[in-house]
VEXTORGU-764519 format. One line per 8 residues: their letters; for each residue x, y, z of C-alpha. Coordinates in steps of 0.02 Angstrom, whole numbers, padded with zeros to 5 digits. Each point is the difference from the previous one (the first is absolute). Example, Ala and Ser with C-alpha at 12.3 -4.5 7.8 and 13.67 -1.06 7.14 Angstrom:
% VEXTORGU-764519
as> 00615 -00225 00390 ~ 00069 00172 -00033
//
This chain:
% VEXTORGU-764519
mqpidfem> -03069 00597 -00852 ~ -00086 -00153 00077 ~ 00111 -00099 00102 ~ 00047 -00180 -00087 ~ -00059 -00144 00092 ~ 00156 -00114 -00042 ~ -00096 -00139 00122 ~ -00150 -00017 -00117
ifgtapnp> 00122 00006 -00149 ~ 00106 -00140 00077 ~ -00168 -00105 00054 ~ -00084 00004 -00177 ~ 00155 00005 -00112 ~ -00060 -00157 -00139 ~ 00198 -00051 00027 ~ 00045 -00125 00148
yvvldrqf> 00101 00088 00160 ~ 00052 -00061 00157 ~ 00115 00084 00136 ~ 00126 -00096 00111 ~ 00101 00059 00154 ~ 00166 -00025 00010 ~ -00028 -00177 00062 ~ -00120 -00029 -00161
vivamnaa> -00141 -00002 00111 ~ -00153 00062 -00104 ~ -00073 00169 00076 ~ -00112 00045 -00149 ~ -00072 -00058 -00183 ~ -00126 00054 -00115 ~ -00150 -00088 -00068 ~ 00082 -00043 -00162
ylavtgrr> 00132 -00092 00102 ~ -00141 -00098 00089 ~ -00098 -00043 -00170 ~ 00176 -00066 -00064 ~ 00064 -00107 00155 ~ -00193 -00067 00043 ~ 00019 00075 00177 ~ -00088 00079 00118
redivgrg> 00092 00143 00085 ~ -00033 -00048 00184 ~ 00089 -00171 -00056 ~ 00164 00085 -00042 ~ 00021 00167 00074 ~ 00134 -00005 00150 ~ 00065 -00167 -00066 ~ 00168 -00016 -00097
ifeafpsd> -00007 -00034 -00188 ~ 00074 -00166 00015 ~ -00125 -00056 00113 ~ -00146 00063 -00070 ~ 00080 -00058 -00166 ~ 00102 -00154 00044 ~ 00122 -00077 -00099 ~ 00158 -00120 00016
pasdshrq> 00141 00096 00071 ~ 00128 -00092 -00114 ~ -00118 00023 -00167 ~ 00071 00147 -00119 ~ -00163 00081 00010 ~ 00015 00032 00182 ~ 00189 00055 -00013 ~ -00047 00115 -00149
lrtslenv> -00123 00090 00094 ~ 00104 00010 00166 ~ 00153 00058 -00102 ~ -00105 00135 -00080 ~ -00057 00069 00153 ~ 00155 -00006 00095 ~ 00080 00098 -00148 ~ -00125 00133 00033
lrhkapdh> 00046 00021 00186 ~ 00203 -00023 -00036 ~ 00003 00130 -00153 ~ -00145 00111 00034 ~ -00056 -00015 -00181 ~ -00133 -00078 -00095 ~ 00022 -00189 -00049 ~ -00096 -00075 -00153
lplihydi> -00047 -00191 -00023 ~ -00058 -00029 -00172 ~ -00064 -00177 00018 ~ -00010 -00104 00142 ~ -00082 -00157 00027 ~ -00099 00001 00164 ~ -00150 -00126 00044 ~ -00137 00071 00106
alpdgsgf> -00084 -00112 00127 ~ -00199 -00004 -00039 ~ -00095 00073 00107 ~ -00090 -00161 00073 ~ 00170 -00086 00032 ~ -00038 -00137 -00122 ~ 00177 00047 -00090 ~ 00112 00123 -00089
eerywsat> -00050 00074 -00182 ~ 00146 00034 -00118 ~ 00017 00194 -00031 ~ 00138 00097 -00090 ~ 00020 00193 00067 ~ 00095 00140 -00050 ~ 00051 00132 00141 ~ 00083 00153 00027
haplfgrd> 00045 00042 00197 ~ 00043 00196 00037 ~ 00063 00070 00155 ~ -00096 00125 00107 ~ 00103 00098 00116 ~ -00015 00055 00174 ~ 00052 00179 00069 ~ 00161 -00062 00049
gevalilq> 00028 -00051 -00176 ~ -00005 -00181 00027 ~ -00123 -00107 -00086 ~ -00150 -00018 00109 ~ -00112 -00107 -00127 ~ 00005 -00082 -00152 ~ -00153 00018 -00129 ~ -00008 -00158 -00140
htqdvtel> -00107 00005 -00150 ~ -00021 -00142 -00077 ~ -00089 -00087 -00154 ~ -00076 -00179 -00019 ~ 00075 -00058 -00171 ~ -00064 -00171 00013 ~ -00073 00018 -00177 ~ 00166 -00060 -00061
hglrllag> -00029 -00157 00081 ~ -00161 -00023 -00093 ~ 00077 -00013 -00166 ~ 00042 -00167 00056 ~ -00173 -00052 -00019 ~ -00013 00061 -00189 ~ -00065 -00122 -00117 ~ 00104 -00027 -00145
sdaagvgm> 00162 -00022 -00048 ~ 00044 00173 -00055 ~ -00095 00069 00153 ~ 00089 -00104 00113 ~ 00170 00050 -00081 ~ -00039 00177 00028 ~ -00052 -00023 00183 ~ 00171 -00104 00017
sllrraqe> 00101 00130 -00074 ~ -00087 00134 00114 ~ 00041 -00115 00148 ~ 00183 -00027 -00040 ~ 00021 00180 -00028 ~ -00084 00047 00157 ~ 00127 -00117 00082 ~ 00130 00062 -00089
vqetnaal> -00041 00168 00068 ~ -00019 -00079 00174 ~ 00183 -00051 -00020 ~ 00067 00148 -00071 ~ -00078 00089 00140 ~ 00091 -00115 00124 ~ 00162 00027 -00100 ~ -00014 00174 00025
eaerrqlq> -00042 -00007 00176 ~ 00158 -00092 00020 ~ 00098 00129 -00092 ~ -00074 00155 00080 ~ 00040 -00090 00177 ~ 00178 -00017 -00053 ~ 00019 00180 -00074 ~ -00081 00072 00162
alfaqapg> 00132 -00097 00101 ~ 00146 00072 -00107 ~ -00088 00162 00027 ~ 00011 -00020 00182 ~ 00170 -00058 00001 ~ 00075 00150 -00113 ~ 00157 00053 00046 ~ -00070 00192 00048
fvavlsgp> -00161 00079 00025 ~ -00123 -00027 -00149 ~ -00182 00071 00009 ~ -00132 00013 -00151 ~ -00101 00162 -00020 ~ -00164 00003 -00105 ~ -00092 00147 -00101 ~ 00048 00188 -00007
shvftmtn> -00031 00017 00207 ~ 00129 -00131 00009 ~ -00100 -00132 00122 ~ 00116 -00122 00091 ~ -00051 -00183 -00083 ~ 00160 -00098 00063 ~ 00137 00009 00117 ~ 00130 -00117 00051
qayrrlvg> 00067 -00006 00188 ~ 00145 00108 -00050 ~ -00114 00138 -00034 ~ -00121 -00026 00142 ~ 00152 00006 00118 ~ 00076 00163 -00065 ~ -00179 00101 00021 ~ -00001 -00060 00166
nrpilgrd> -00143 -00154 -00039 ~ -00146 00124 -00028 ~ -00146 -00050 -00082 ~ 00021 00061 -00165 ~ -00061 -00130 -00118 ~ -00170 00074 -00089 ~ 00041 00175 00030 ~ 00069 00138 -00113
irealpev> 00181 00071 00047 ~ -00066 00164 00062 ~ -00106 -00096 00129 ~ 00127 -00142 00042 ~ 00157 00097 00025 ~ -00039 00189 00009 ~ 00172 00064 00038 ~ 00083 -00094 -00154
aeqgfvgl> -00139 00115 -00099 ~ 00059 00149 00076 ~ 00169 -00037 -00056 ~ -00028 00009 -00200 ~ -00003 -00178 -00022 ~ -00185 00004 -00073 ~ 00063 00111 -00123 ~ 00116 -00128 -00066
ldqvyetg> -00122 -00146 00013 ~ -00108 00111 -00111 ~ 00126 00052 -00125 ~ 00047 -00185 -00015 ~ -00187 -00052 -00033 ~ -00031 00148 -00144 ~ 00148 -00034 -00082 ~ 00011 -00189 00008
rpfvgrtv> 00204 00036 00033 ~ 00070 -00077 00154 ~ 00103 00095 00143 ~ 00144 -00054 00084 ~ 00059 00088 00161 ~ 00177 -00018 00075 ~ 00015 00027 00179 ~ -00150 00108 00022
qvlldygd> -00044 00062 00171 ~ -00184 -00031 00076 ~ -00055 00030 00161 ~ -00116 -00132 00065 ~ -00127 00004 00169 ~ 00005 -00129 00119 ~ -00139 00049 00125 ~ 00060 00148 00076
rreehfld> 00168 00021 -00068 ~ 00090 00020 -00178 ~ 00151 -00094 -00056 ~ 00109 00063 -00139 ~ 00036 -00138 -00138 ~ 00104 -00012 -00169 ~ -00086 -00107 -00138 ~ 00051 -00071 -00169
fvyqpiaa> -00159 -00023 -00097 ~ -00083 -00028 -00171 ~ -00178 00059 -00038 ~ -00044 -00123 -00161 ~ -00161 00033 -00088 ~ -00116 -00156 -00030 ~ -00078 00010 -00184 ~ -00173 -00076 -00009
adgtvsgi> -00054 -00117 -00145 ~ -00051 00169 -00096 ~ 00183 00082 00035 ~ -00060 00114 00117 ~ 00064 00026 00167 ~ -00096 -00105 00145 ~ 00113 00014 00145 ~ 00181 00011 00056
fvqghdvt> 00120 -00127 00064 ~ 00121 00060 00131 ~ 00145 -00077 00060 ~ 00154 00042 00106 ~ 00119 -00014 00129 ~ 00024 00098 00169 ~ 00188 00050 -00009 ~ -00002 00111 00145
eqkraada> 00128 -00086 00084 ~ 00120 -00008 -00143 ~ -00035 00186 -00016 ~ 00048 00041 00166 ~ 00150 -00117 -00004 ~ 00051 00082 -00158 ~ -00014 00173 00092 ~ 00103 -00050 00149
lresearf> 00138 -00076 -00115 ~ 00015 00164 -00101 ~ -00001 00078 00169 ~ 00142 -00118 00068 ~ 00096 00020 -00170 ~ -00013 00215 00006 ~ 00061 -00016 00172 ~ 00151 -00105 -00037
rlvaenap> 00040 00106 -00150 ~ -00004 00163 00110 ~ 00139 -00089 00120 ~ 00096 -00072 -00141 ~ 00017 00155 -00114 ~ 00047 00113 00149 ~ 00129 -00148 00073 ~ 00176 00066 00009
vmlwmgdq> 00067 -00148 -00109 ~ -00016 -00073 -00161 ~ -00141 -00136 00006 ~ -00055 -00106 -00160 ~ -00113 -00141 -00037 ~ 00014 -00136 -00132 ~ -00100 -00143 -00064 ~ 00016 -00179 -00017
hgkcvyln> 00120 00028 -00151 ~ 00096 00136 00071 ~ -00084 00156 -00097 ~ -00033 00153 00097 ~ -00169 00022 00065 ~ 00022 00145 00126 ~ 00134 00131 00040 ~ -00012 00130 00127
rmqrefwg> 00052 00192 -00039 ~ 00185 -00010 00053 ~ 00033 -00164 -00116 ~ -00104 00067 -00146 ~ 00124 00183 00017 ~ 00135 -00116 00021 ~ -00029 -00086 -00166 ~ -00092 00132 -00091
vaeeeitr> -00162 -00092 -00025 ~ -00165 00051 -00008 ~ -00137 -00076 00089 ~ -00099 -00047 -00154 ~ 00168 -00080 -00060 ~ 00024 -00116 00140 ~ -00062 -00150 -00074 ~ 00104 00017 -00164
fdwfatih> 00152 00052 00093 ~ 00155 -00121 -00032 ~ 00090 00032 00160 ~ 00129 -00152 -00047 ~ 00074 00126 -00139 ~ 00049 00115 00143 ~ 00104 -00125 00078 ~ 00205 00028 -00018
pddfaqla> 00061 -00140 -00128 ~ 00143 -00047 00120 ~ -00137 -00027 00147 ~ -00121 -00096 -00100 ~ 00050 -00166 00032 ~ 00023 00026 00207 ~ -00172 00069 -00017 ~ -00086 -00125 -00098
apfetgmr> 00040 -00138 00114 ~ -00085 00042 00159 ~ -00135 00070 -00099 ~ -00041 -00169 -00083 ~ 00033 -00106 00154 ~ -00123 00122 00084 ~ -00144 -00005 -00129 ~ 00030 -00185 -00025
nqaafeve> 00003 -00052 00182 ~ -00127 00157 00045 ~ 00118 00039 00147 ~ 00073 00167 00054 ~ 00163 00057 -00059 ~ 00138 00151 00001 ~ 00118 00055 -00130 ~ 00095 00157 -00050
arfrcaad> 00033 00062 -00178 ~ 00024 00142 -00100 ~ -00151 00085 -00086 ~ -00005 00157 -00118 ~ -00087 00137 00081 ~ -00104 00111 -00120 ~ 00048 00156 00068 ~ 00167 00031 -00053
gayrilrt> 00041 -00185 -00088 ~ 00119 -00031 00134 ~ 00019 -00191 00076 ~ -00063 -00016 00173 ~ 00032 -00145 00118 ~ -00182 -00057 00075 ~ -00027 -00126 00135 ~ -00159 -00100 -00036
saqprfdg> -00099 -00080 00136 ~ -00124 -00120 -00057 ~ -00152 -00097 00059 ~ -00119 -00099 -00086 ~ -00201 00049 -00005 ~ -00129 -00130 00009 ~ -00201 00025 -00025 ~ -00131 -00052 00137
kgaflgmi> 00024 -00199 -00080 ~ 00174 -00003 00018 ~ 00056 00015 -00189 ~ 00134 00096 -00036 ~ -00006 00172 -00082 ~ 00168 00060 -00012 ~ 00135 00092 00114 ~ -00025 00174 00100
gvnmdvte> 00161 00073 00037 ~ 00108 00153 00065 ~ 00161 00091 -00104 ~ 00109 00098 00107 ~ 00134 00112 -00087 ~ 00163 -00055 00095 ~ 00113 00080 -00144 ~ 00078 00109 00130
trraeeel> 00026 -00136 00124 ~ 00085 -00106 -00122 ~ 00115 00144 -00063 ~ 00047 00057 00179 ~ 00041 -00199 00022 ~ 00102 00009 -00165 ~ 00110 00153 00074 ~ 00020 -00079 00162
rrlaetle> 00075 -00147 -00091 ~ 00121 00101 -00091 ~ 00047 00094 00139 ~ 00033 -00166 00098 ~ 00142 -00023 -00133 ~ 00099 00123 00088 ~ -00072 00028 00164 ~ -00044 -00200 00032
srviseia> 00047 -00020 00181 ~ -00089 00149 00061 ~ -00150 -00005 -00112 ~ -00058 -00173 00003 ~ -00099 00021 00161 ~ -00084 00170 -00062 ~ -00048 -00080 -00162 ~ -00067 -00159 00108
errqaeat> -00103 00126 00107 ~ -00064 00109 -00140 ~ -00069 -00141 -00104 ~ -00089 -00077 00163 ~ -00072 00179 00028 ~ -00054 00013 -00171 ~ -00067 -00169 -00004 ~ -00089 00036 00160
lvqmqkme> -00073 00149 -00080 ~ -00062 -00063 -00166 ~ -00076 -00133 00114 ~ -00081 00125 00117 ~ -00061 00092 -00158 ~ -00089 -00164 -00081 ~ -00067 -00043 00176 ~ -00080 00187 00006
aigkltgg> -00063 -00024 -00174 ~ -00083 -00167 00039 ~ -00057 00046 00168 ~ -00090 00163 -00081 ~ -00093 -00111 -00118 ~ -00033 -00139 00123 ~ -00076 00120 00137 ~ -00118 00058 -00139
vahdfnnl> -00054 -00173 -00045 ~ -00021 -00026 00192 ~ -00116 00145 00023 ~ -00121 -00063 -00137 ~ 00010 -00167 00058 ~ -00039 00049 00199 ~ -00140 00091 -00073 ~ -00061 -00158 -00083
lqvvsgnl> 00014 -00111 00147 ~ -00087 00122 00088 ~ -00155 -00015 -00107 ~ 00010 -00195 00008 ~ 00049 00006 00205 ~ -00143 00099 00042 ~ -00144 -00079 -00106 ~ 00065 -00183 00068
hllakdva> -00006 00075 00180 ~ -00193 00056 -00052 ~ -00047 -00153 -00094 ~ 00070 -00103 00162 ~ -00148 00068 00094 ~ -00114 -00045 -00138 ~ 00049 -00184 00001 ~ 00033 -00013 00184
gneraerr> -00075 -00196 00046 ~ 00029 -00053 -00189 ~ 00172 -00096 00032 ~ 00043 -00040 -00168 ~ -00024 00195 -00042 ~ 00089 00047 00155 ~ 00164 -00105 -00039 ~ -00004 00062 -00167
vanalagv> 00011 00183 00063 ~ 00115 -00041 00123 ~ 00116 -00075 -00150 ~ -00035 00164 -00091 ~ 00056 00109 00141 ~ 00153 -00102 00020 ~ 00047 00032 -00174 ~ -00026 00189 00035
srgaklag> 00117 -00016 00140 ~ 00138 -00075 -00091 ~ -00029 00124 -00135 ~ 00011 00139 00134 ~ 00159 -00076 00062 ~ 00071 00007 -00175 ~ -00053 00178 -00031 ~ 00080 00045 00174
hllafgrr> 00162 -00095 -00059 ~ -00004 00117 -00166 ~ -00032 00165 00112 ~ 00160 -00065 00117 ~ 00109 -00012 -00153 ~ -00052 00172 -00078 ~ 00009 00061 00160 ~ -00162 00070 -00013
qalepkvv> -00080 -00078 00172 ~ -00056 00107 00144 ~ 00111 -00050 00124 ~ -00044 00024 00198 ~ 00177 00003 00088 ~ 00028 -00025 00175 ~ 00151 00004 00109 ~ 00029 -00193 00023
kigrfvtg> 00122 -00077 00108 ~ 00051 -00136 -00132 ~ 00070 -00128 00094 ~ -00137 -00036 00108 ~ -00106 00024 -00143 ~ 00085 -00150 -00101 ~ 00028 -00112 00154 ~ -00201 00015 00006
medmlrrt> -00005 -00069 -00186 ~ 00101 -00164 00044 ~ -00157 -00108 00020 ~ -00083 00066 -00162 ~ 00156 -00036 -00091 ~ 00036 -00170 00055 ~ -00189 -00041 -00037 ~ 00024 00084 -00183
igdgieie> 00158 -00079 -00060 ~ -00002 -00161 00097 ~ 00104 -00124 00118 ~ 00122 -00037 -00124 ~ 00087 00168 00023 ~ 00100 00050 00169 ~ -00032 00190 00027 ~ 00126 00097 00095
tiisgglw> -00025 00178 00061 ~ 00156 00111 00040 ~ -00040 00170 00084 ~ 00141 00128 00047 ~ 00005 00091 00150 ~ -00059 00175 00019 ~ -00093 -00022 -00173 ~ -00088 00166 -00044
ntfvdptq> -00187 00031 -00034 ~ -00050 00020 -00196 ~ -00153 00092 -00059 ~ -00101 -00119 -00123 ~ -00161 -00066 -00033 ~ -00024 -00155 00109 ~ -00121 -00087 -00129 ~ 00115 00027 -00129
ienavlnl> 00152 -00042 00081 ~ -00072 -00164 00048 ~ -00057 -00054 -00163 ~ 00185 00055 -00053 ~ 00074 -00133 00128 ~ -00132 -00125 -00041 ~ 00043 00022 -00214 ~ 00179 -00030 00032
ainardam> -00028 -00144 00124 ~ -00103 -00091 -00147 ~ 00117 00056 -00125 ~ 00135 -00078 00109 ~ -00105 -00168 00037 ~ -00012 -00020 -00185 ~ 00174 00022 -00059 ~ 00059 -00131 00143
dgygklti> -00142 -00119 -00072 ~ -00075 -00008 00176 ~ 00150 -00056 00097 ~ 00150 00107 00060 ~ 00041 00149 00125 ~ -00081 00179 00003 ~ 00099 00137 00097 ~ -00072 00169 00034
elgnayid> 00109 00116 00065 ~ -00046 00180 00076 ~ 00139 00127 00031 ~ 00024 00183 -00008 ~ 00115 00053 -00153 ~ 00053 00154 -00084 ~ 00012 00046 -00181 ~ 00161 00114 -00051
dayartnv> 00019 00101 -00151 ~ 00107 -00122 -00089 ~ -00140 -00125 00001 ~ -00121 00117 -00058 ~ 00091 00060 -00147 ~ -00003 -00192 -00070 ~ -00184 -00008 00063 ~ -00086 00135 -00066
daapgqyv> -00183 -00054 00080 ~ 00099 00014 00182 ~ 00023 00155 00101 ~ 00123 00027 00137 ~ -00048 -00024 00166 ~ -00048 -00105 00150 ~ -00108 -00160 -00039 ~ -00075 -00152 00098
mlavtdtg> 00070 -00156 -00113 ~ -00121 -00163 -00019 ~ 00083 -00124 -00097 ~ -00079 -00176 -00049 ~ 00120 -00128 -00057 ~ -00031 -00174 -00067 ~ 00109 -00150 -00045 ~ -00080 -00021 -00163
sgmtpdvl> 00049 -00034 -00178 ~ 00033 00199 -00031 ~ -00019 00104 -00159 ~ 00099 00028 -00139 ~ 00072 00187 -00049 ~ -00142 -00004 -00143 ~ -00141 -00051 00125 ~ 00069 00125 00129
aqafepff> -00020 00132 -00118 ~ -00181 -00012 -00019 ~ -00053 -00073 00172 ~ -00087 00166 00045 ~ -00097 00017 -00158 ~ -00178 -00023 00012 ~ -00076 -00178 -00075 ~ 00179 -00058 -00035
stkpegkg> 00000 -00173 00103 ~ 00118 -00163 -00021 ~ -00124 -00118 00093 ~ -00107 -00109 -00110 ~ -00164 00068 -00071 ~ -00139 00005 00127 ~ 00129 00015 00143 ~ 00016 00175 00011
tglglsmv> -00051 00177 -00073 ~ 00174 00061 00003 ~ -00048 00171 00099 ~ 00061 -00065 00178 ~ 00155 00080 -00028 ~ -00030 00147 -00101 ~ -00144 00039 00144 ~ 00141 00008 00129
ygfvrqsg> 00107 00101 -00102 ~ -00136 00134 -00034 ~ -00053 -00007 00181 ~ 00173 00035 00068 ~ 00047 00126 -00127 ~ -00171 00082 00045 ~ 00052 00001 00186 ~ 00162 00100 -00046
ghvkiyse> 00109 -00158 00015 ~ 00098 -00117 -00099 ~ 00014 -00176 -00069 ~ 00162 -00101 -00048 ~ 00004 -00181 -00060 ~ 00149 -00106 00026 ~ -00004 -00173 -00087 ~ 00118 -00145 -00065
vgqgttvr> -00051 -00150 -00093 ~ -00011 -00153 00111 ~ 00035 00094 00165 ~ -00151 00106 00023 ~ -00077 00175 00017 ~ 00008 00124 00116 ~ -00130 00160 -00021 ~ 00036 00159 00111
lylpraed> -00133 00121 00042 ~ 00079 00179 00054 ~ -00159 00072 00109 ~ 00018 00179 00045 ~ 00042 00045 00175 ~ -00119 00066 00132 ~ 00048 00105 00125 ~ -00175 00000 00104
dedilatp> -00071 -00131 00122 ~ -00091 -00152 -00072 ~ -00180 00043 -00045 ~ -00142 -00105 00075 ~ -00076 -00119 -00129 ~ -00178 00005 -00016 ~ -00090 -00173 00022 ~ -00114 -00057 -00141
dlapvdgg> -00188 00056 00022 ~ -00095 -00171 00001 ~ -00150 00081 00085 ~ -00175 -00041 -00103 ~ -00035 00095 -00134 ~ -00110 00143 00009 ~ -00098 00129 -00099 ~ -00074 00162 00050
setilvae> -00134 00122 -00041 ~ 00122 00160 -00046 ~ -00008 00089 -00161 ~ 00161 -00051 -00117 ~ 00043 00110 -00167 ~ 00088 -00122 -00119 ~ 00100 00084 -00138 ~ 00058 -00127 -00136
ddeevrat> 00025 00026 -00203 ~ 00008 -00197 -00038 ~ -00213 -00017 -00017 ~ 00019 -00191 00052 ~ 00099 00031 00135 ~ -00104 00135 00061 ~ -00173 -00104 -00023 ~ 00101 -00142 00109
vvelltdl> 00064 00100 00147 ~ -00182 00087 -00008 ~ -00093 -00166 00026 ~ 00137 -00060 00133 ~ -00029 00160 00112 ~ -00191 -00016 -00019 ~ 00001 -00168 00038 ~ 00072 00046 00164
gyrvlkak> -00113 00113 00053 ~ 00076 00167 -00057 ~ -00082 00150 -00101 ~ 00089 00026 -00155 ~ 00025 00144 -00103 ~ 00112 -00013 -00168 ~ 00105 00096 -00131 ~ 00087 -00040 -00125
daagalsv> 00156 00108 00035 ~ 00069 00132 00102 ~ -00104 00164 -00060 ~ -00149 -00104 -00001 ~ 00041 -00064 00182 ~ 00028 00182 00054 ~ -00164 00062 -00068 ~ -00090 -00126 00112
iesgvpid> 00105 00054 00139 ~ -00050 00188 -00036 ~ -00170 -00043 -00016 ~ -00026 00003 00186 ~ -00065 -00198 00026 ~ 00092 -00064 00161 ~ 00142 -00126 -00034 ~ 00087 -00102 00116
llftdvvm> 00151 -00078 -00099 ~ 00074 00038 -00168 ~ 00054 -00153 -00092 ~ 00098 00047 -00145 ~ 00112 -00058 -00137 ~ 00184 00057 00003 ~ 00004 00015 -00186 ~ -00132 00060 -00106
pgplkspe> -00012 00111 -00152 ~ -00035 00199 00002 ~ 00074 00162 00046 ~ -00036 -00040 00183 ~ 00103 -00127 00099 ~ -00044 -00112 00141 ~ 00110 00080 00142 ~ -00070 00169 -00049
larkarer> -00187 -00074 00004 ~ 00037 -00068 00173 ~ 00091 00165 00052 ~ -00149 00105 -00061 ~ -00139 -00141 00082 ~ 00097 00036 00171 ~ -00018 00187 -00017 ~ -00185 -00014 -00035
lpgvavlf> -00039 -00144 00133 ~ 00122 00016 00120 ~ -00068 -00175 00069 ~ 00024 -00093 -00145 ~ 00101 -00157 -00009 ~ 00096 -00034 -00152 ~ 00044 -00180 -00065 ~ 00110 -00030 -00172
tsgytens> 00009 -00143 -00102 ~ 00098 -00055 -00150 ~ 00090 -00141 -00083 ~ 00148 00127 -00053 ~ 00020 00161 00092 ~ 00126 00081 -00097 ~ 00081 00149 00122 ~ -00165 00101 00036
ivhggrld> -00006 -00082 00168 ~ 00167 -00096 00007 ~ 00167 00073 00024 ~ 00160 -00084 00017 ~ -00085 -00153 00005 ~ -00113 00032 00127 ~ -00187 00054 00043 ~ 00004 00182 00046
pgvellsk> -00028 00037 00182 ~ -00191 -00014 00051 ~ -00052 -00074 -00162 ~ -00111 -00166 00004 ~ 00022 -00116 -00145 ~ -00095 -00165 -00054 ~ 00098 -00069 -00149 ~ -00107 -00076 -00134
pytrdala> -00056 -00157 -00021 ~ -00084 -00017 00180 ~ -00118 -00119 00086 ~ -00162 00060 00067 ~ 00064 -00049 00176 ~ 00151 00121 -00042 ~ -00105 00134 -00045 ~ -00121 -00014 00124
rkirqvla> 00118 00009 00138 ~ 00096 00133 -00079 ~ -00141 00106 -00010 ~ -00029 -00021 00186 ~ 00182 00032 00052 ~ -00006 00164 -00110 ~ -00158 00048 00085 ~ 00036 -00027 00164
grr> 00164 00096 -00006 ~ -00089 00147 -00053 ~ -00081 00032 00172
//
């Protein structure tokens, strides 16, 4: 077949054509164009069209022609001017010739998919103007009618152009991604910015979907488009997975979208309108929420107490297994269950008052009442402790609470009361002791139950904080030198630090923190804190420290005892409103059997007693009974978290000690900490490592089940210069170890799913790689590497969330310790 000479066709075509570049400079034209314009090729080639054919920039003709050309560049699509009045300068320069034109401007694309040239096809329609010269009224009328029609067409064209620009603006500002595909090959003819951003700003206009987005074609979307094009029926996709390429990486997205067929004038489908939203973040957030809810349900369902949740109207929305068994309610019946019907008629009023007050004021309450048990139909006395629930915006959701069966306790009290009628003088003291022991036991059980819940929450919270903290530390390097960004990163890191402190308090209360106890000479330790205490509580409070002679050593975590003393001092300052006297007393103490009987959380033995006394307002019995409960506070909103005393309580109990509070309204408060005596000599406390942070070139194997935490720590370690291997669980880490690849340090999370636990992984790693160092990390250690509240001997632990500097220093410390 003989090749087609397109240049010859262009040059000899009977219709006028001219080619312009992106700056509207004349590149080429055919003979017909030169004839109709009365110009020579050498006079106009290389000149701008508005220079070769000048016109007033403020005139309608100049504006219409420029707008049409700009539309081609902007929309990458043809633009048509049915009628334009554009006068042509006479070749001899003696004036202008009035001319009317009809023009079409079409884009010519380059290899990059962008408009490279513009082809103008123009027709001289000045003959309409000649009708004005017709003789006779009828002919003149016809001419004037045709001229008026031409002007109407021109005005309509201008109106359509304005409407088209408005529709284009609406298209670009659509709230989701939008595209238009034409023809059976699905060629992109229009896209908005959101669509281009979604596909990585690739040049897709003028290309069919297989060429523009080959990875999408591989995933079955072309078949859906074909189906819509052939059937004329729209397709709606909800949370559809799609993998999109961005250079050399592929990302997963989830989309809500619709393929809507576009009908031509004859009713056939000419194209497809695509509209949708990227719901990837919503999908991931929903998945995370479902996972969090599943974890909560697992903990709640296995809790050793009856747990419940109600809505804003007091109706049940959740009952755990123990509570469902008590009331005989199936899980699917919970929302229809009327728990009011199970209350003993005589107890209804005494329960209704605190319940209604708590709901109205959105405040915690406690109450006891008799409820019917489904198992035998008998009434049991339940003690209800309830707290308000709020959503992320602070809106009241209802109550969450714990029901404890205290029937036997109350029966025992009643039997003691009857016995007291005949043995009053002897039994009164025993009754008091028993009640106190029972109250302490009930409190301990409640605190233990809440502690388990808070420990689990702190674990998840610490993992989230670790992801945020690690990425902020990485971001800090990226924005170095940008003062505004650096300030925002610093503020965010400060928020992470406050969150970590809150999680630490939760773990301390739940007795789930990993303590590092030392033999401490507590008298010298507290004396060394005096300057810090004076700066903290202010000059308006007098501090007196009393240390008994022959004071024993104690076995505690120095950091935690410092936090405990500081918390007690701050509470005392607030109770004294900034003015008064704070007394810190240290002495040896012995708890005997009689005291232990009435304080079931205390064990007989030798202790070092640390007492903090203030001259403040004191506490009422009701406040005193709740003083150790987490989030309970009498301070104004925003002045405290309610975790100070609960943290002190959890730390002392985890250390094998005992806490006692004595308080009188208007007189002040004394908090006594009984810390276990140590027979050994004082340990030398290590000074903090403030040396510059160093990385290294060793190989580190990271075992972490949380994908986001794992990705963050791998990037932190890589940034520090280490060679990093990774595994999502202990079994995967062991496979890497057994592969024979050299490993200098195993950095493993303590709590991971799977049959192989982290301590066993560490043991197997040392067997196979005798020189390997092991560093554990966790936001919640359970009992795998902590026993008796203390880290097992030889165990190195980096608690989450940790900073980049803390990670770097700990890695170097552990690697140095193996040599």
